[in-house]
All heavy atoms as a GROMACS GRO file, in nm:
protein
  557
    1MET      N    1  -1.677  -0.174  -0.701
    1MET     CA    2  -1.625  -0.208  -0.571
    1MET      C    3  -1.527  -0.324  -0.587
    1MET      O    4  -1.556  -0.420  -0.655
    1MET     CB    5  -1.741  -0.246  -0.478
    1MET     CG    6  -1.697  -0.296  -0.344
    1MET     SD    7  -1.833  -0.328  -0.234
    1MET     CE    8  -1.832  -0.177  -0.145
    2PRO      N    9  -1.411  -0.314  -0.524
    2PRO     CA   10  -1.313  -0.423  -0.537
    2PRO      C   11  -1.349  -0.544  -0.451
    2PRO      O   12  -1.397  -0.530  -0.339
    2PRO     CB   13  -1.183  -0.359  -0.491
    2PRO     CG   14  -1.224  -0.248  -0.402
    2PRO     CD   15  -1.356  -0.200  -0.452
    3TYR      N   16  -1.325  -0.661  -0.507
    3TYR     CA   17  -1.350  -0.787  -0.437
    3TYR      C   18  -1.224  -0.871  -0.443
    3TYR      O   19  -1.150  -0.868  -0.541
    3TYR     CB   20  -1.464  -0.865  -0.503
    3TYR     CG   21  -1.597  -0.794  -0.496
    3TYR    CD1   22  -1.643  -0.716  -0.600
    3TYR    CD2   23  -1.677  -0.807  -0.383
    3TYR    CE1   24  -1.764  -0.651  -0.593
    3TYR    CE2   25  -1.799  -0.742  -0.375
    3TYR     CZ   26  -1.842  -0.664  -0.481
    3TYR     OH   27  -1.963  -0.599  -0.472
    4VAL      N   28  -1.199  -0.948  -0.338
    4VAL     CA   29  -1.085  -1.039  -0.334
    4VAL      C   30  -1.138  -1.180  -0.358
    4VAL      O   31  -1.239  -1.221  -0.302
    4VAL     CB   32  -1.006  -1.027  -0.201
    4VAL    CG1   33  -1.089  -1.066  -0.082
    4VAL    CG2   34  -0.880  -1.110  -0.206
    5ILE      N   35  -1.070  -1.254  -0.444
    5ILE     CA   36  -1.109  -1.390  -0.478
    5ILE      C   37  -1.057  -1.483  -0.369
    5ILE      O   38  -0.938  -1.481  -0.336
    5ILE     CB   39  -1.052  -1.431  -0.616
    5ILE    CG1   40  -1.091  -1.330  -0.724
    5ILE    CG2   41  -1.093  -1.572  -0.652
    5ILE    CD1   42  -1.237  -1.324  -0.754
    6LEU      N   43  -1.146  -1.565  -0.312
    6LEU     CA   44  -1.107  -1.658  -0.205
    6LEU      C   45  -1.071  -1.795  -0.258
    6LEU      O   46  -0.984  -1.863  -0.203
    6LEU     CB   47  -1.220  -1.670  -0.103
    6LEU     CG   48  -1.261  -1.540  -0.033
    6LEU    CD1   49  -1.379  -1.566   0.058
    6LEU    CD2   50  -1.145  -1.479   0.042
    7LYS      N   51  -1.141  -1.839  -0.363
    7LYS     CA   52  -1.118  -1.970  -0.423
    7LYS      C   53  -1.107  -1.952  -0.574
    7LYS      O   54  -1.169  -1.861  -0.630
    7LYS     CB   55  -1.235  -2.064  -0.392
    7LYS     CG   56  -1.259  -2.089  -0.246
    7LYS     CD   57  -1.382  -2.173  -0.225
    7LYS     CE   58  -1.414  -2.189  -0.078
    7LYS     NZ   59  -1.540  -2.261  -0.057
    8PRO      N   60  -1.029  -2.035  -0.643
    8PRO     CA   61  -1.020  -2.023  -0.789
    8PRO      C   62  -1.160  -2.031  -0.851
    8PRO      O   63  -1.240  -2.119  -0.819
    8PRO     CB   64  -0.935  -2.142  -0.830
    8PRO     CG   65  -0.857  -2.178  -0.709
    8PRO     CD   66  -0.945  -2.143  -0.592
    9THR      N   67  -1.190  -1.934  -0.939
    9THR     CA   68  -1.323  -1.926  -0.998
    9THR      C   69  -1.318  -1.850  -1.129
    9THR      O   70  -1.218  -1.791  -1.166
    9THR     CB   71  -1.421  -1.859  -0.900
    9THR    OG1   72  -1.552  -1.870  -0.951
    9THR    CG2   73  -1.388  -1.714  -0.878
   10PHE      N   74  -1.431  -1.853  -1.200
   10PHE     CA   75  -1.448  -1.778  -1.324
   10PHE      C   76  -1.529  -1.654  -1.290
   10PHE      O   77  -1.646  -1.663  -1.256
   10PHE     CB   78  -1.521  -1.865  -1.427
   10PHE     CG   79  -1.520  -1.807  -1.564
   10PHE    CD1   80  -1.412  -1.825  -1.647
   10PHE    CD2   81  -1.627  -1.732  -1.610
   10PHE    CE1   82  -1.411  -1.772  -1.775
   10PHE    CE2   83  -1.627  -1.678  -1.736
   10PHE     CZ   84  -1.518  -1.697  -1.819
   11ALA      N   85  -1.467  -1.536  -1.298
   11ALA     CA   86  -1.535  -1.411  -1.262
   11ALA      C   87  -1.491  -1.300  -1.356
   11ALA      O   88  -1.375  -1.292  -1.394
   11ALA     CB   89  -1.503  -1.372  -1.119
   12GLY      N   90  -1.585  -1.215  -1.393
   12GLY     CA   91  -1.552  -1.102  -1.480
   12GLY      C   92  -1.508  -1.144  -1.618
   12GLY      O   93  -1.432  -1.074  -1.682
   13GLY      N   94  -1.553  -1.259  -1.664
   13GLY     CA   95  -1.519  -1.305  -1.799
   13GLY      C   96  -1.382  -1.370  -1.811
   13GLY      O   97  -1.334  -1.392  -1.922
   14ALA      N   98  -1.318  -1.401  -1.700
   14ALA     CA   99  -1.186  -1.463  -1.705
   14ALA      C  100  -1.166  -1.552  -1.584
   14ALA      O  101  -1.236  -1.543  -1.485
   14ALA     CB  102  -1.077  -1.356  -1.709
   15ARG      N  103  -1.068  -1.640  -1.595
   15ARG     CA  104  -1.032  -1.730  -1.485
   15ARG      C  105  -0.955  -1.650  -1.381
   15ARG      O  106  -0.861  -1.577  -1.413
   15ARG     CB  107  -0.946  -1.843  -1.539
   15ARG     CG  108  -0.903  -1.943  -1.438
   15ARG     CD  109  -1.012  -2.042  -1.413
   15ARG     NE  110  -0.961  -2.144  -1.322
   15ARG     CZ  111  -1.036  -2.205  -1.236
   15ARG    NH1  112  -1.164  -2.178  -1.230
   15ARG    NH2  113  -0.986  -2.295  -1.156
   16ARG      N  114  -0.994  -1.659  -1.254
   16ARG     CA  115  -0.929  -1.586  -1.145
   16ARG      C  116  -0.879  -1.685  -1.041
   16ARG      O  117  -0.942  -1.786  -1.014
   16ARG     CB  118  -1.026  -1.490  -1.078
   16ARG     CG  119  -1.100  -1.398  -1.171
   16ARG     CD  120  -1.008  -1.302  -1.238
   16ARG     NE  121  -1.086  -1.217  -1.329
   16ARG     CZ  122  -1.042  -1.110  -1.385
   16ARG    NH1  123  -0.918  -1.073  -1.365
   16ARG    NH2  124  -1.119  -1.041  -1.465
   17ASN      N  125  -0.766  -1.654  -0.981
   17ASN     CA  126  -0.706  -1.738  -0.877
   17ASN      C  127  -0.726  -1.674  -0.741
   17ASN      O  128  -0.754  -1.554  -0.730
   17ASN     CB  129  -0.557  -1.758  -0.903
   17ASN     CG  130  -0.533  -1.842  -1.026
   17ASN    OD1  131  -0.603  -1.939  -1.048
   17ASN    ND2  132  -0.435  -1.804  -1.106
   18ALA      N  133  -0.710  -1.752  -0.637
   18ALA     CA  134  -0.724  -1.702  -0.501
   18ALA      C  135  -0.624  -1.590  -0.476
   18ALA      O  136  -0.508  -1.599  -0.515
   18ALA     CB  137  -0.704  -1.815  -0.401
   19GLY      N  138  -0.670  -1.482  -0.414
   19GLY     CA  139  -0.584  -1.370  -0.383
   19GLY      C  140  -0.594  -1.255  -0.481
   19GLY      O  141  -0.548  -1.145  -0.452
   20ASP      N  142  -0.654  -1.278  -0.598
   20ASP     CA  143  -0.669  -1.171  -0.696
   20ASP      C  144  -0.772  -1.070  -0.646
   20ASP      O  145  -0.869  -1.105  -0.581
   20ASP     CB  146  -0.717  -1.225  -0.831
   20ASP     CG  147  -0.612  -1.310  -0.901
   20ASP    OD1  148  -0.495  -1.306  -0.858
   20ASP    OD2  149  -0.647  -1.378  -0.998
   21VAL      N  150  -0.750  -0.943  -0.677
   21VAL     CA  151  -0.846  -0.837  -0.644
   21VAL      C  152  -0.903  -0.787  -0.775
   21VAL      O  153  -0.828  -0.744  -0.864
   21VAL     CB  154  -0.778  -0.723  -0.565
   21VAL    CG1  155  -0.878  -0.611  -0.537
   21VAL    CG2  156  -0.720  -0.775  -0.436
   22VAL      N  157  -1.036  -0.794  -0.789
   22VAL     CA  158  -1.102  -0.759  -0.915
   22VAL      C  159  -1.223  -0.671  -0.889
   22VAL      O  160  -1.280  -0.670  -0.781
   22VAL     CB  161  -1.146  -0.886  -0.991
   22VAL    CG1  162  -1.028  -0.968  -1.034
   22VAL    CG2  163  -1.241  -0.969  -0.909
   23ASP      N  164  -1.263  -0.597  -0.994
   23ASP     CA  165  -1.388  -0.523  -0.995
   23ASP      C  166  -1.481  -0.597  -1.089
   23ASP      O  167  -1.449  -0.616  -1.206
   23ASP     CB  168  -1.367  -0.380  -1.046
   23ASP     CG  169  -1.299  -0.291  -0.943
   23ASP    OD1  170  -1.326  -0.309  -0.824
   23ASP    OD2  171  -1.220  -0.205  -0.984
   24ILE      N  172  -1.597  -0.640  -1.038
   24ILE     CA  173  -1.692  -0.713  -1.120
   24ILE      C  174  -1.830  -0.652  -1.101
   24ILE      O  175  -1.854  -0.572  -1.010
   24ILE     CB  176  -1.693  -0.863  -1.085
   24ILE    CG1  177  -1.716  -0.886  -0.936
   24ILE    CG2  178  -1.565  -0.930  -1.128
   24ILE    CD1  179  -1.725  -1.032  -0.897
   25ALA      N  180  -1.923  -0.690  -1.190
   25ALA     CA  181  -2.059  -0.638  -1.186
   25ALA      C  182  -2.128  -0.679  -1.056
   25ALA      O  183  -2.097  -0.783  -0.996
   25ALA     CB  184  -2.137  -0.691  -1.305
   26GLU      N  185  -2.226  -0.596  -1.012
   26GLU     CA  186  -2.293  -0.621  -0.885
   26GLU      C  187  -2.370  -0.753  -0.883
   26GLU      O  188  -2.368  -0.824  -0.782
   26GLU     CB  189  -2.390  -0.507  -0.855
   26GLU     CG  190  -2.321  -0.379  -0.814
   26GLU     CD  191  -2.419  -0.272  -0.773
   26GLU    OE1  192  -2.521  -0.306  -0.709
   26GLU    OE2  193  -2.393  -0.156  -0.804
   27ASP      N  194  -2.440  -0.786  -0.992
   27ASP     CA  195  -2.518  -0.910  -0.993
   27ASP      C  196  -2.428  -1.033  -0.985
   27ASP      O  197  -2.458  -1.129  -0.913
   27ASP     CB  198  -2.610  -0.917  -1.115
   27ASP     CG  199  -2.534  -0.906  -1.246
   27ASP    OD1  200  -2.425  -0.846  -1.245
   27ASP    OD2  201  -2.586  -0.956  -1.348
   28GLU      N  202  -2.316  -1.030  -1.056
   28GLU     CA  203  -2.221  -1.141  -1.051
   28GLU      C  204  -2.156  -1.148  -0.913
   28GLU      O  205  -2.138  -1.256  -0.856
   28GLU     CB  206  -2.114  -1.125  -1.158
   28GLU     CG  207  -2.020  -1.242  -1.168
   28GLU     CD  208  -1.917  -1.228  -1.279
   28GLU    OE1  209  -1.910  -1.121  -1.342
   28GLU    OE2  210  -1.844  -1.325  -1.300
   29ALA      N  211  -2.125  -1.032  -0.855
   29ALA     CA  212  -2.064  -1.027  -0.722
   29ALA      C  213  -2.159  -1.083  -0.617
   29ALA      O  214  -2.117  -1.155  -0.526
   29ALA     CB  215  -2.024  -0.885  -0.688
   30ARG      N  216  -2.286  -1.052  -0.628
   30ARG     CA  217  -2.385  -1.102  -0.533
   30ARG      C  218  -2.391  -1.254  -0.536
   30ARG      O  219  -2.394  -1.319  -0.431
   30ARG     CB  220  -2.522  -1.043  -0.567
   30ARG     CG  221  -2.622  -1.056  -0.456
   30ARG     CD  222  -2.754  -0.985  -0.487
   30ARG     NE  223  -2.738  -0.854  -0.546
   30ARG     CZ  224  -2.781  -0.820  -0.670
   30ARG    NH1  225  -2.844  -0.908  -0.745
   30ARG    NH2  226  -2.764  -0.698  -0.715
   31ASN      N  227  -2.387  -1.313  -0.657
   31ASN     CA  228  -2.390  -1.459  -0.670
   31ASN      C  229  -2.263  -1.523  -0.611
   31ASN      O  230  -2.270  -1.624  -0.540
   31ASN     CB  231  -2.405  -1.500  -0.816
   31ASN     CG  232  -2.542  -1.466  -0.870
   31ASN    OD1  233  -2.638  -1.456  -0.795
   31ASN    ND2  234  -2.549  -1.447  -1.001
   32LEU      N  235  -2.147  -1.466  -0.642
   32LEU     CA  236  -2.021  -1.522  -0.593
   32LEU      C  237  -2.006  -1.504  -0.442
   32LEU      O  238  -1.948  -1.590  -0.374
   32LEU     CB  239  -1.904  -1.460  -0.667
   32LEU     CG  240  -1.893  -1.498  -0.815
   32LEU    CD1  241  -1.786  -1.414  -0.884
   32LEU    CD2  242  -1.865  -1.645  -0.832
   33LEU      N  243  -2.060  -1.394  -0.386
   33LEU     CA  244  -2.059  -1.375  -0.242
   33LEU      C  245  -2.144  -1.482  -0.173
   33LEU      O  246  -2.106  -1.536  -0.069
   33LEU     CB  247  -2.112  -1.237  -0.205
   33LEU     CG  248  -2.011  -1.122  -0.210
   33LEU    CD1  249  -2.083  -0.988  -0.201
   33LEU    CD2  250  -1.911  -1.135  -0.099
   34ALA      N  251  -2.259  -1.513  -0.233
   34ALA     CA  252  -2.348  -1.614  -0.177
   34ALA      C  253  -2.283  -1.752  -0.179
   34ALA      O  254  -2.306  -1.834  -0.089
   34ALA     CB  255  -2.480  -1.616  -0.252
   35MET      N  256  -2.201  -1.780  -0.280
   35MET     CA  257  -2.133  -1.910  -0.290
   35MET      C  258  -2.006  -1.916  -0.205
   35MET      O  259  -1.946  -2.021  -0.190
   35MET     CB  260  -2.096  -1.938  -0.436
   35MET     CG  261  -2.213  -1.972  -0.523
   35MET     SD  262  -2.161  -2.029  -0.685
   35MET     CE  263  -2.114  -1.878  -0.764
   36GLY      N  264  -1.961  -1.800  -0.153
   36GLY     CA  265  -1.840  -1.798  -0.071
   36GLY      C  266  -1.713  -1.796  -0.153
   36GLY      O  267  -1.607  -1.832  -0.104
   37ARG      N  268  -1.722  -1.757  -0.278
   37ARG     CA  269  -1.604  -1.754  -0.366
   37ARG      C  270  -1.526  -1.622  -0.356
   37ARG      O  271  -1.408  -1.618  -0.385
   37ARG     CB  272  -1.647  -1.774  -0.511
   37ARG     CG  273  -1.708  -1.908  -0.538
   37ARG     CD  274  -1.602  -2.003  -0.571
   37ARG     NE  275  -1.658  -2.135  -0.602
   37ARG     CZ  276  -1.584  -2.236  -0.631
   37ARG    NH1  277  -1.454  -2.225  -0.634
   37ARG    NH2  278  -1.638  -2.352  -0.656
   38ILE      N  279  -1.595  -1.512  -0.320
   38ILE     CA  280  -1.528  -1.382  -0.310
   38ILE      C  281  -1.566  -1.316  -0.179
   38ILE      O  282  -1.659  -1.358  -0.110
   38ILE     CB  283  -1.567  -1.289  -0.428
   38ILE    CG1  284  -1.716  -1.257  -0.426
   38ILE    CG2  285  -1.523  -1.347  -0.560
   38ILE    CD1  286  -1.757  -1.151  -0.525
   39ASP      N  287  -1.494  -1.209  -0.146
   39ASP     CA  288  -1.524  -1.128  -0.029
   39ASP      C  289  -1.490  -0.984  -0.065
   39ASP      O  290  -1.408  -0.959  -0.155
   39ASP     CB  291  -1.443  -1.174   0.091
   39ASP     CG  292  -1.498  -1.122   0.223
   39ASP    OD1  293  -1.609  -1.067   0.223
   39ASP    OD2  294  -1.429  -1.137   0.325
   40VAL      N  295  -1.549  -0.890   0.005
   40VAL     CA  296  -1.522  -0.748  -0.021
   40VAL      C  297  -1.379  -0.718   0.023
   40VAL      O  298  -1.338  -0.756   0.132
   40VAL     CB  299  -1.622  -0.659   0.054
   40VAL    CG1  300  -1.591  -0.512   0.032
   40VAL    CG2  301  -1.764  -0.692   0.012
   41ALA      N  302  -1.304  -0.653  -0.065
   41ALA     CA  303  -1.164  -0.621  -0.034
   41ALA      C  304  -1.158  -0.504   0.062
   41ALA      O  305  -1.234  -0.407   0.052
   41ALA     CB  306  -1.089  -0.586  -0.162
   42ALA      N  307  -1.067  -0.512   0.158
   42ALA     CA  308  -1.047  -0.405   0.255
   42ALA      C  309  -0.974  -0.290   0.186
   42ALA      O  310  -0.889  -0.312   0.099
   42ALA     CB  311  -0.965  -0.455   0.372
   43PRO      N  312  -1.007  -0.166   0.223
   43PRO     CA  313  -0.936  -0.053   0.162
   43PRO      C  314  -0.789  -0.054   0.204
   43PRO      O  315  -0.756  -0.100   0.314
   43PRO     CB  316  -1.009   0.070   0.217
   43PRO     CG  317  -1.075   0.023   0.341
   43PRO     CD  318  -1.105  -0.123   0.320
   44PRO      N  319  -0.700  -0.007   0.117
   44PRO     CA  320  -0.558  -0.007   0.152
   44PRO      C  321  -0.531   0.088   0.269
   44PRO      O  322  -0.598   0.191   0.282
   44PRO     CB  323  -0.489   0.043   0.024
   44PRO     CG  324  -0.595   0.114  -0.052
   44PRO     CD  325  -0.725   0.052  -0.013
   45PRO      N  326  -0.434   0.056   0.354
   45PRO     CA  327  -0.404   0.144   0.468
   45PRO      C  328  -0.345   0.276   0.420
   45PRO      O  329  -0.275   0.282   0.318
   45PRO     CB  330  -0.302   0.064   0.549
   45PRO     CG  331  -0.240  -0.029   0.451
   45PRO     CD  332  -0.348  -0.060   0.350
   46LYS      N  333  -0.376   0.381   0.494
   46LYS     CA  334  -0.326   0.514   0.457
   46LYS      C  335  -0.180   0.526   0.501
   46LYS      O  336  -0.144   0.489   0.612
   46LYS     CB  337  -0.409   0.622   0.522
   46LYS     CG  338  -0.555   0.614   0.480
   46LYS     CD  339  -0.615   0.747   0.472
   46LYS     CE  340  -0.757   0.728   0.422
   46LYS     NZ  341  -0.821   0.847   0.390
   47ALA      N  342  -0.097   0.577   0.413
   47ALA     CA  343   0.045   0.593   0.443
   47ALA      C  344   0.066   0.716   0.530
   47ALA      O  345  -0.003   0.817   0.516
   47ALA     CB  346   0.124   0.608   0.314
   48GLU      N  347   0.162   0.707   0.621
   48GLU     CA  348   0.194   0.821   0.706
   48GLU      C  349   0.268   0.925   0.624
   48GLU      O  350   0.350   0.894   0.539
   48GLU     CB  351   0.285   0.778   0.821
   48GLU     CG  352   0.216   0.699   0.928
   48GLU     CD  353   0.307   0.675   1.046
   48GLU    OE1  354   0.397   0.758   1.072
   48GLU    OE2  355   0.289   0.572   1.111
   49VAL      N  356   0.239   1.050   0.653
   49VAL     CA  357   0.307   1.160   0.586
   49VAL      C  358   0.432   1.192   0.666
   49VAL      O  359   0.426   1.215   0.786
   49VAL     CB  360   0.215   1.283   0.577
   49VAL    CG1  361   0.288   1.400   0.514
   49VAL    CG2  362   0.090   1.249   0.499
   50GLN      N  363   0.546   1.193   0.597
   50GLN     CA  364   0.672   1.221   0.664
   50GLN      C  365   0.728   1.351   0.612
   50GLN      O  366   0.721   1.380   0.492
   50GLN     CB  367   0.772   1.110   0.639
   50GLN     CG  368   0.733   0.978   0.700
   50GLN     CD  369   0.839   0.872   0.672
   50GLN    OE1  370   0.932   0.894   0.598
   50GLN    NE2  371   0.823   0.757   0.734
   51ASP      N  372   0.785   1.432   0.701
   51ASP     CA  373   0.849   1.556   0.663
   51ASP      C  374   0.994   1.524   0.628
   51ASP      O  375   1.075   1.496   0.716
   51ASP     CB  376   0.842   1.657   0.776
   51ASP     CG  377   0.904   1.790   0.737
   51ASP    OD1  378   0.921   1.815   0.616
   51ASP    OD2  379   0.935   1.869   0.827
   52ARG      N  380   1.025   1.527   0.500
   52ARG     CA  381   1.160   1.492   0.456
   52ARG      C  382   1.243   1.616   0.422
   52ARG      O  383   1.348   1.607   0.360
   52ARG     CB  384   1.151   1.400   0.334
   52ARG     CG  385   1.083   1.268   0.370
   52ARG     CD  386   1.083   1.176   0.256
   52ARG     NE  387   1.218   1.166   0.202
   52ARG     CZ  388   1.260   1.071   0.124
   52ARG    NH1  389   1.180   0.976   0.091
   52ARG    NH2  390   1.383   1.069   0.077
   53SER      N  391   1.197   1.732   0.462
   53SER     CA  392   1.267   1.856   0.428
   53SER      C  393   1.363   1.899   0.538
   53SER      O  394   1.368   2.015   0.575
   53SER     CB  395   1.164   1.967   0.401
   53SER     OG  396   1.091   1.993   0.519
   54VAL      N  397   1.438   1.807   0.592
   54VAL     CA  398   1.531   1.839   0.700
   54VAL      C  399   1.642   1.928   0.646
   54VAL      O  400   1.706   1.899   0.546
   54VAL     CB  401   1.591   1.709   0.760
   54VAL    CG1  402   1.696   1.740   0.864
   54VAL    CG2  403   1.480   1.624   0.818
   55GLY      N  404   1.664   2.040   0.714
   55GLY     CA  405   1.773   2.129   0.678
   55GLY      C  406   1.736   2.236   0.577
   55GLY      O  407   1.816   2.324   0.549
   56LEU      N  408   1.616   2.233   0.520
   56LEU     CA  409   1.575   2.336   0.426
   56LEU      C  410   1.522   2.457   0.501
   56LEU      O  411   1.491   2.451   0.620
   56LEU     CB  412   1.467   2.282   0.332
   56LEU     CG  413   1.510   2.166   0.242
   56LEU    CD1  414   1.392   2.120   0.158
   56LEU    CD2  415   1.624   2.207   0.153
   57GLN      N  416   1.511   2.569   0.432
   57GLN     CA  417   1.466   2.692   0.497
   57GLN      C  418   1.323   2.678   0.548
   57GLN      O  419   1.288   2.733   0.652
   57GLN     CB  420   1.476   2.809   0.400
   57GLN     CG  421   1.619   2.845   0.366
   57GLN     CD  422   1.627   2.953   0.262
   57GLN    OE1  423   1.527   2.993   0.205
   57GLN    NE2  424   1.748   2.999   0.236
   58ALA      N  425   1.237   2.605   0.478
   58ALA     CA  426   1.097   2.590   0.518
   58ALA      C  427   1.078   2.480   0.623
   58ALA      O  428   0.968   2.463   0.672
   58ALA     CB  429   1.012   2.558   0.396
   59SER      N  430   1.184   2.412   0.659
   59SER     CA  431   1.175   2.300   0.753
   59SER      C  432   1.161   2.349   0.896
   59SER      O  433   1.218   2.451   0.935
   59SER     CB  434   1.299   2.212   0.742
   59SER     OG  435   1.292   2.108   0.836
   60THR      N  436   1.084   2.275   0.975
   60THR     CA  437   1.068   2.309   1.116
   60THR      C  438   1.163   2.230   1.204
   60THR      O  439   1.172   2.257   1.323
   60THR     CB  440   0.923   2.281   1.161
   60THR    OG1  441   0.894   2.144   1.136
   60THR    CG2  442   0.825   2.369   1.086
   61THR      N  443   1.232   2.133   1.149
   61THR     CA  444   1.327   2.053   1.227
   61THR      C  445   1.467   2.113   1.215
   61THR      O  446   1.497   2.187   1.122
   61THR     CB  447   1.331   1.907   1.178
   61THR    OG1  448   1.368   1.906   1.041
   61THR    CG2  449   1.196   1.842   1.194
   62ALA      N  450   1.551   2.080   1.309
   62ALA     CA  451   1.687   2.133   1.310
   62ALA      C  452   1.770   2.070   1.198
   62ALA      O  453   1.747   1.955   1.158
   62ALA     CB  454   1.752   2.104   1.444
   63ALA      N  455   1.864   2.147   1.148
   63ALA     CA  456   1.953   2.097   1.043
   63ALA      C  457   2.045   1.990   1.100
   63ALA      O  458   2.083   1.996   1.218
   63ALA     CB  459   2.036   2.211   0.986
   64PRO      N  460   2.081   1.889   1.020
   64PRO     CA  461   2.170   1.784   1.071
   64PRO      C  462   2.311   1.839   1.094
   64PRO      O  463   2.352   1.936   1.032
   64PRO     CB  464   2.169   1.680   0.959
   64PRO     CG  465   2.127   1.753   0.838
   64PRO     CD  466   2.040   1.865   0.883
   65LYS      N  467   2.384   1.774   1.186
   65LYS     CA  468   2.520   1.816   1.215
   65LYS      C  469   2.612   1.776   1.100
   65LYS      O  470   2.596   1.671   1.041
   65LYS     CB  471   2.569   1.753   1.344
   65LYS     CG  472   2.494   1.804   1.465
   65LYS     CD  473   2.553   1.744   1.591
   65LYS     CE  474   2.479   1.798   1.711
   65LYS     NZ  475   2.533   1.745   1.836
   66LYS      N  476   2.707   1.861   1.071
   66LYS     CA  477   2.804   1.833   0.966
   66LYS      C  478   2.913   1.741   1.021
   66LYS      O  479   2.952   1.751   1.137
   66LYS     CB  480   2.869   1.964   0.918
   66LYS     CG  481   2.771   2.064   0.865
   66LYS     CD  482   2.749   2.045   0.722
   66LYS     CE  483   2.655   2.154   0.672
   66LYS     NZ  484   2.625   2.145   0.538
   67ARG      N  485   2.964   1.655   0.938
   67ARG     CA  486   3.076   1.570   0.977
   67ARG      C  487   3.205   1.645   0.955
   67ARG      O  488   3.223   1.710   0.852
   67ARG     CB  489   3.078   1.441   0.895
   67ARG     CG  490   2.959   1.353   0.920
   67ARG     CD  491   2.971   1.227   0.842
   67ARG     NE  492   2.855   1.143   0.859
   67ARG     CZ  493   2.837   1.026   0.803
   67ARG    NH1  494   2.931   0.977   0.725
   67ARG    NH2  495   2.730   0.956   0.824
   68VAL      N  496   3.294   1.637   1.051
   68VAL     CA  497   3.421   1.708   1.040
   68VAL      C  498   3.533   1.609   1.066
   68VAL      O  499   3.516   1.509   1.136
   68VAL     CB  500   3.430   1.826   1.139
   68VAL    CG1  501   3.329   1.933   1.102
   68VAL    CG2  502   3.409   1.781   1.281
   69ARG      N  503   3.648   1.640   1.009
   69ARG     CA  504   3.766   1.556   1.033
   69ARG      C  505   3.823   1.583   1.169
   69ARG      O  506   3.820   1.696   1.218
   69ARG     CB  507   3.876   1.585   0.931
   69ARG     CG  508   3.850   1.526   0.799
   69ARG     CD  509   3.974   1.545   0.716
   69ARG     NE  510   3.959   1.470   0.592
   69ARG     CZ  511   4.055   1.452   0.507
   69ARG    NH1  512   4.174   1.505   0.530
   69ARG    NH2  513   4.036   1.384   0.398
   70LYS      N  514   3.875   1.480   1.230
   70LYS     CA  515   3.944   1.500   1.357
   70LYS      C  516   4.079   1.562   1.328
   70LYS      O  517   4.147   1.530   1.230
   70LYS     CB  518   3.961   1.366   1.428
   70LYS     CG  519   3.831   1.306   1.472
   70LYS     CD  520   3.854   1.178   1.549
   70LYS     CE  521   3.724   1.117   1.591
   70LYS     NZ  522   3.743   0.994   1.668
   71ALA      N  523   4.121   1.652   1.414
   71ALA     CA  524   4.249   1.717   1.397
   71ALA      C  525   4.362   1.619   1.425
   71ALA      O  526   4.354   1.537   1.517
   71ALA     CB  527   4.262   1.837   1.490
   72LYS      N  528   4.468   1.626   1.343
   72LYS     CA  529   4.583   1.538   1.364
   72LYS      C  530   4.663   1.590   1.484
   72LYS      O  531   4.672   1.710   1.507
   72LYS     CB  532   4.672   1.536   1.241
   72LYS     CG  533   4.607   1.468   1.124
   72LYS     CD  534   4.703   1.458   1.008
   72LYS     CE  535   4.640   1.387   0.891
   72LYS     NZ  536   4.733   1.375   0.780
   73ASP      N  537   4.724   1.498   1.556
   73ASP     CA  538   4.807   1.537   1.668
   73ASP      C  539   4.934   1.602   1.613
   73ASP      O  540   5.002   1.547   1.528
   73ASP     CB  541   4.845   1.416   1.754
   73ASP     CG  542   4.724   1.363   1.829
   73ASP    OD1  543   4.633   1.445   1.856
   73ASP    OD2  544   4.719   1.243   1.859
   74ALA      N  545   4.969   1.719   1.665
   74ALA     CA  546   5.085   1.793   1.618
   74ALA      C  547   5.203   1.775   1.712
   74ALA      O  548   5.280   1.864   1.738
   74ALA     CB  549   5.050   1.942   1.606
   75ASP      N  550   5.223   1.663   1.769
   75ASP     CA  551   5.335   1.639   1.863
   75ASP      C  552   5.460   1.611   1.792
   75ASP      O  553   5.495   1.557   1.702
   75ASP     CB  554   5.303   1.523   1.958
   75ASP     CG  555   5.194   1.562   2.057
   75ASP    OD1  556   5.180   1.682   2.083
   75ASP    OD2  557   5.123   1.470   2.104
   0.00000   0.00000   0.00000
């Protein structure tokens, strides 16, 4: 389980700084949680799925408009 380090500490056999996210053993995590040195890391937010197939045959959205040159005045 991932944990976020709140205060500089020695965890997982190495020196860790505040803000680091680490996986450590349960017994060590229990001790550090009790001391207030670590907290359980929140799961990363899920990314939105975007349909980027605009203009393809399998796409459900309309094809983009083509750019055209303006006609020159023939006066």
